[in-house]
N, CA, C and O atoms as a GROMACS GRO file, in nm:
protein
  260
    1MET      N    1  10.926   6.468   1.828
    1MET     CA    2  10.900   6.329   1.856
    1MET      C    3  11.031   6.262   1.896
    1MET      O    4  11.139   6.310   1.862
    2THR      N    5  11.022   6.154   1.968
    2THR     CA    6  11.139   6.082   2.014
    2THR      C    7  11.197   5.997   1.902
    2THR      O    8  11.135   5.977   1.798
    3ALA      N    9  11.318   5.948   1.926
    3ALA     CA   10  11.380   5.856   1.829
    3ALA      C   11  11.298   5.727   1.824
    3ALA      O   12  11.225   5.695   1.917
    4LEU      N   13  11.312   5.655   1.716
    4LEU     CA   14  11.234   5.533   1.698
    4LEU      C   15  11.302   5.411   1.759
    4LEU      O   16  11.313   5.307   1.696
    5THR      N   17  11.348   5.426   1.882
    5THR     CA   18  11.404   5.315   1.958
    5THR      C   19  11.338   5.314   2.094
    5THR      O   20  11.286   5.416   2.139
    6GLY      N   21  11.340   5.201   2.159
    6GLY     CA   22  11.279   5.192   2.291
    6GLY      C   23  11.128   5.186   2.282
    6GLY      O   24  11.072   5.130   2.188
    7ASP      N   25  11.063   5.244   2.380
    7ASP     CA   26  10.917   5.238   2.391
    7ASP      C   27  10.858   5.377   2.374
    7ASP      O   28  10.917   5.477   2.414
    8ALA      N   29  10.739   5.381   2.313
    8ALA     CA   30  10.675   5.508   2.280
    8ALA      C   31  10.543   5.525   2.355
    8ALA      O   32  10.480   5.428   2.396
    9ARG      N   33  10.504   5.649   2.371
    9ARG     CA   34  10.372   5.680   2.424
    9ARG      C   35  10.269   5.664   2.311
    9ARG      O   36  10.304   5.672   2.194
   10VAL      N   37  10.145   5.642   2.348
   10VAL     CA   38  10.036   5.630   2.250
   10VAL      C   39  10.032   5.753   2.161
   10VAL      O   40  10.014   5.741   2.039
   11LYS      N   41  10.048   5.870   2.219
   11LYS     CA   42  10.043   5.995   2.143
   11LYS      C   43  10.149   5.996   2.032
   11LYS      O   44  10.122   6.039   1.920
   12ASP      N   45  10.270   5.949   2.063
   12ASP     CA   46  10.378   5.948   1.964
   12ASP      C   47  10.350   5.850   1.851
   12ASP      O   48  10.374   5.879   1.734
   13VAL      N   49  10.299   5.733   1.887
   13VAL     CA   50  10.266   5.633   1.785
   13VAL      C   51  10.152   5.684   1.697
   13VAL      O   52  10.156   5.667   1.575
   14ALA      N   53  10.052   5.744   1.758
   14ALA     CA   54   9.939   5.798   1.681
   14ALA      C   55   9.987   5.903   1.581
   14ALA      O   56   9.945   5.903   1.466
   15GLU      N   57  10.074   5.991   1.626
   15GLU     CA   58  10.128   6.094   1.537
   15GLU      C   59  10.209   6.030   1.423
   15GLU      O   60  10.195   6.068   1.307
   16TYR      N   61  10.292   5.935   1.457
   16TYR     CA   62  10.377   5.867   1.359
   16TYR      C   63  10.294   5.794   1.252
   16TYR      O   64  10.329   5.796   1.134
   17LEU      N   65  10.185   5.730   1.295
   17LEU     CA   66  10.102   5.653   1.202
   17LEU      C   67   9.985   5.734   1.144
   17LEU      O   68   9.906   5.681   1.067
   18SER      N   69   9.975   5.861   1.181
   18SER     CA   70   9.864   5.948   1.138
   18SER      C   71   9.729   5.887   1.175
   18SER      O   72   9.639   5.876   1.092
   19MET      N   73   9.718   5.850   1.301
   19MET     CA   74   9.595   5.791   1.354
   19MET      C   75   9.553   5.868   1.478
   19MET      O   76   9.631   5.945   1.534
   20HIS      N   77   9.431   5.847   1.519
   20HIS     CA   78   9.382   5.905   1.644
   20HIS      C   79   9.439   5.821   1.759
   20HIS      O   80   9.450   5.699   1.746
   21PRO      N   81   9.474   5.884   1.871
   21PRO     CA   82   9.528   5.808   1.984
   21PRO      C   83   9.436   5.696   2.033
   21PRO      O   84   9.485   5.590   2.074
   22GLU      N   85   9.306   5.717   2.029
   22GLU     CA   86   9.216   5.610   2.074
   22GLU      C   87   9.224   5.488   1.982
   22GLU      O   88   9.209   5.375   2.027
   23THR      N   89   9.248   5.510   1.853
   23THR     CA   90   9.267   5.399   1.760
   23THR      C   91   9.391   5.319   1.798
   23THR      O   92   9.388   5.196   1.798
   24VAL      N   93   9.498   5.388   1.832
   24VAL     CA   94   9.621   5.320   1.873
   24VAL      C   95   9.599   5.243   2.003
   24VAL      O   96   9.647   5.131   2.017
   25ARG      N   97   9.527   5.302   2.099
   25ARG     CA   98   9.495   5.230   2.224
   25ARG      C   99   9.417   5.102   2.195
   25ARG      O  100   9.444   4.997   2.252
   26THR      N  101   9.319   5.112   2.106
   26THR     CA  102   9.239   4.995   2.070
   26THR      C  103   9.326   4.889   2.004
   26THR      O  104   9.312   4.770   2.033
   27MET      N  105   9.415   4.932   1.917
   27MET     CA  106   9.506   4.837   1.851
   27MET      C  107   9.597   4.768   1.953
   27MET      O  108   9.623   4.648   1.943
   28ALA      N  109   9.644   4.843   2.051
   28ALA     CA  110   9.730   4.785   2.155
   28ALA      C  111   9.652   4.681   2.235
   28ALA      O  112   9.703   4.573   2.265
   29ARG      N  113   9.528   4.714   2.270
   29ARG     CA  114   9.444   4.620   2.347
   29ARG      C  115   9.409   4.495   2.267
   29ARG      O  116   9.394   4.386   2.324
   30SER      N  117   9.396   4.510   2.135
   30SER     CA  118   9.354   4.396   2.052
   30SER      C  119   9.472   4.310   2.007
   30SER      O  120   9.451   4.207   1.943
   31GLY      N  121   9.594   4.350   2.041
   31GLY     CA  122   9.709   4.264   2.010
   31GLY      C  123   9.787   4.303   1.887
   31GLY      O  124   9.880   4.232   1.849
   32ASP      N  125   9.753   4.413   1.822
   32ASP     CA  126   9.830   4.456   1.706
   32ASP      C  127   9.974   4.492   1.743
   32ASP      O  128  10.065   4.479   1.661
   33PHE      N  129   9.993   4.535   1.867
   33PHE     CA  130  10.127   4.563   1.920
   33PHE      C  131  10.146   4.466   2.037
   33PHE      O  132  10.116   4.501   2.151
   34PRO      N  133  10.196   4.345   2.010
   34PRO     CA  134  10.195   4.239   2.110
   34PRO      C  135  10.277   4.267   2.236
   34PRO      O  136  10.252   4.205   2.339
   35ASN      N  137  10.372   4.356   2.231
   35ASN     CA  138  10.455   4.384   2.348
   35ASN      C  139  10.418   4.514   2.419
   35ASN      O  140  10.493   4.562   2.503
   36ALA      N  141  10.302   4.570   2.385
   36ALA     CA  142  10.254   4.691   2.453
   36ALA      C  143  10.226   4.656   2.599
   36ALA      O  144  10.187   4.544   2.631
   37TYR      N  145  10.247   4.753   2.686
   37TYR     CA  146  10.228   4.728   2.828
   37TYR      C  147  10.189   4.858   2.900
   37TYR      O  148  10.210   4.968   2.849
   38LYS      N  149  10.134   4.841   3.016
   38LYS     CA  150  10.103   4.956   3.103
   38LYS      C  151  10.221   4.972   3.197
   38LYS      O  152  10.277   4.874   3.246
   39THR      N  153  10.258   5.097   3.223
   39THR     CA  154  10.379   5.122   3.300
   39THR      C  155  10.367   5.088   3.448
   39THR      O  156  10.465   5.046   3.509
   40ASN      N  157  10.248   5.105   3.506
   40ASN     CA  158  10.237   5.081   3.650
   40ASN      C  159  10.091   5.066   3.690
   40ASN      O  160  10.031   5.157   3.745
   41GLY      N  161  10.037   4.952   3.661
   41GLY     CA  162   9.898   4.929   3.702
   41GLY      C  163   9.797   4.956   3.593
   41GLY      O  164   9.831   4.995   3.481
   42ARG      N  165   9.674   4.933   3.628
   42ARG     CA  166   9.565   4.935   3.533
   42ARG      C  167   9.532   5.071   3.476
   42ARG      O  168   9.486   5.080   3.362
   43THR      N  169   9.554   5.178   3.549
   43THR     CA  170   9.518   5.310   3.500
   43THR      C  171   9.637   5.389   3.444
   43THR      O  172   9.624   5.506   3.409
   44SER      N  173   9.750   5.324   3.437
   44SER     CA  174   9.869   5.394   3.388
   44SER      C  175   9.871   5.398   3.235
   44SER      O  176   9.797   5.324   3.170
   45PRO      N  177   9.955   5.484   3.178
   45PRO     CA  178   9.962   5.495   3.032
   45PRO      C  179  10.019   5.370   2.966
   45PRO      O  180  10.096   5.296   3.026
   46ILE      N  181   9.979   5.351   2.844
   46ILE     CA  182  10.030   5.239   2.763
   46ILE      C  183  10.160   5.282   2.698
   46ILE      O  184  10.174   5.395   2.652
   47ARG      N  185  10.256   5.191   2.695
   47ARG     CA  186  10.381   5.210   2.622
   47ARG      C  187  10.388   5.103   2.515
   47ARG      O  188  10.351   4.988   2.537
   48ILE      N  189  10.437   5.142   2.398
   48ILE     CA  190  10.444   5.051   2.283
   48ILE      C  191  10.586   5.052   2.229
   48ILE      O  192  10.639   5.158   2.195
   49PRO      N  193  10.649   4.936   2.221
   49PRO     CA  194  10.784   4.931   2.163
   49PRO      C  195  10.781   4.973   2.016
   49PRO      O  196  10.693   4.930   1.941
   50TRP      N  197  10.876   5.057   1.977
   50TRP     CA  198  10.883   5.100   1.836
   50TRP      C  199  10.900   4.980   1.744
   50TRP      O  200  10.855   4.984   1.629
   51ALA      N  201  10.964   4.874   1.791
   51ALA     CA  202  10.980   4.754   1.708
   51ALA      C  203  10.844   4.696   1.671
   51ALA      O  204  10.826   4.647   1.559
   52ASP      N  205  10.748   4.700   1.763
   52ASP     CA  206  10.612   4.653   1.735
   52ASP      C  207  10.545   4.741   1.630
   52ASP      O  208  10.476   4.691   1.541
   53VAL      N  209  10.567   4.872   1.640
   53VAL     CA  210  10.507   4.965   1.544
   53VAL      C  211  10.563   4.938   1.404
   53VAL      O  212  10.488   4.933   1.307
   54GLU      N  213  10.693   4.922   1.394
   54GLU     CA  214  10.755   4.895   1.264
   54GLU      C  215  10.712   4.760   1.208
   54GLU      O  216  10.691   4.747   1.088
   55ALA      N  217  10.698   4.659   1.295
   55ALA     CA  218  10.651   4.528   1.249
   55ALA      C  219  10.508   4.539   1.196
   55ALA      O  220  10.476   4.477   1.094
   56TRP      N  221  10.423   4.616   1.263
   56TRP     CA  222  10.285   4.634   1.218
   56TRP      C  223  10.284   4.704   1.082
   56TRP      O  224  10.213   4.663   0.991
   57ARG      N  225  10.365   4.810   1.068
   57ARG     CA  226  10.372   4.883   0.941
   57ARG      C  227  10.418   4.793   0.827
   57ARG      O  228  10.368   4.804   0.715
   58ALA      N  229  10.514   4.706   0.854
   58ALA     CA  230  10.567   4.618   0.750
   58ALA      C  231  10.461   4.520   0.697
   58ALA      O  232  10.470   4.474   0.584
   59LYS      N  233  10.362   4.489   0.780
   59LYS     CA  234  10.256   4.396   0.739
   59LYS      C  235  10.145   4.463   0.659
   59LYS      O  236  10.061   4.394   0.600
   60GLN      N  237  10.142   4.596   0.656
   60GLN     CA  238  10.034   4.668   0.590
   60GLN      C  239  10.057   4.670   0.438
   60GLN      O  240  10.170   4.690   0.393
   61PRO      N  241   9.950   4.650   0.362
   61PRO     CA  242   9.964   4.656   0.214
   61PRO      C  243   9.999   4.796   0.170
   61PRO      O  244   9.958   4.895   0.230
   62ARG      N  245  10.075   4.803   0.066
   62ARG     CA  246  10.116   4.932   0.010
   62ARG      C  247  10.026   4.964  -0.110
   62ARG      O  248   9.990   4.876  -0.188
   63ALA      N  249   9.992   5.090  -0.122
   63ALA     CA  250   9.908   5.133  -0.234
   63ALA      C  251   9.993   5.139  -0.361
   63ALA      O  252  10.109   5.179  -0.358
   64ASN      N  253   9.935   5.098  -0.471
   64ASN     CA  254  10.006   5.110  -0.599
   64ASN      C  255   9.996   5.252  -0.647
   64ASN      O  256   9.893   5.318  -0.630
   65ARG      N  257  10.103   5.298  -0.706
   65ARG     CA  258  10.101   5.434  -0.758
   65ARG      C  259  10.097   5.435  -0.907
   65ARG      O  260  10.096   5.542  -0.968
   0.00000   0.00000   0.00000
């Protein structure tokens, strides 16, 4: 996987968050990653800034152990 700086592919974010890639795409479309963008037009891949991923993770409740 790439370093956690810059922008990530959906596949990398899905792996990092232990989610299915389609879940990550849906989250990007719904605004969970506000700075997600398509690289070149409507059919191009989505890129998600790692800063958005970390911000989303920070908002998630933690399980008590």
